[in-house]
C-alpha positions as CSV (number, residue, x, y, z in Angstrom):
1,M,-48.7,85.7,144.8
2,L,-46.9,88.8,143.5
3,N,-46.3,86.9,140.2
4,D,-50.0,86.2,139.9
5,V,-50.8,89.8,140.4
6,L,-48.3,90.8,137.7
7,I,-49.8,88.1,135.3
8,F,-53.3,89.4,135.7
9,K,-52.2,93.0,135.4
10,K,-50.5,92.1,132.0
11,I,-53.7,90.4,130.9
12,K,-55.8,93.4,132.0
13,D,-53.5,95.6,129.9
14,G,-54.1,93.4,126.8
15,D,-50.9,91.4,126.7
16,I,-52.0,88.5,124.4
17,E,-48.7,86.6,124.9
18,T,-49.3,86.4,128.7
19,F,-52.9,85.4,128.1
20,E,-51.8,82.6,125.7
21,Q,-49.2,81.4,128.2
22,V,-51.9,81.2,131.0
23,F,-54.2,79.4,128.5
24,R,-51.5,76.8,127.6
25,Q,-50.6,76.3,131.3
26,Y,-54.1,75.9,132.7
27,Y,-56.3,74.6,129.8
28,L,-55.6,70.9,130.4
29,P,-55.9,70.9,134.2
30,L,-59.1,72.9,134.0
31,Y,-60.5,70.6,131.3
32,M,-59.6,67.5,133.4
33,Y,-61.2,69.0,136.4
34,S,-64.4,69.9,134.6
35,F,-64.5,66.6,132.8
36,G,-64.2,64.8,136.2
37,I,-67.3,66.6,137.4
38,I,-69.4,66.6,134.3
39,G,-68.2,63.4,132.6
40,R,-68.8,64.8,129.1
41,K,-65.9,65.8,126.9
42,D,-67.8,68.4,124.8
43,A,-69.3,70.1,127.7
44,A,-66.0,70.2,129.6
45,E,-64.2,71.8,126.6
46,E,-67.0,74.3,126.2
47,I,-66.8,75.3,129.9
48,V,-63.1,75.9,129.8
49,Q,-63.2,77.8,126.5
50,E,-66.0,80.0,127.9
51,L,-63.9,80.7,131.0
52,F,-61.0,81.9,129.0
53,Y,-63.2,83.8,126.6
54,V,-64.8,85.7,129.5
55,L,-61.4,86.3,131.1
56,W,-60.1,87.9,128.0
57,R,-63.3,89.8,127.2
58,D,-63.7,91.2,130.6
59,R,-60.1,91.9,131.3
């Protein structure tokens, strides 16, 4: 839990390397989850990309 707080603090502070690490770690699981619900590859990719975009934009 403390590690998660540190990760999000780094992202909030603009640490692009930490953001990229989170992106690489969670992109595929999030994509698989959204694809399982939606069943469309393009829509699932767009949802996950939008999620990470908003995370970085609103950090």
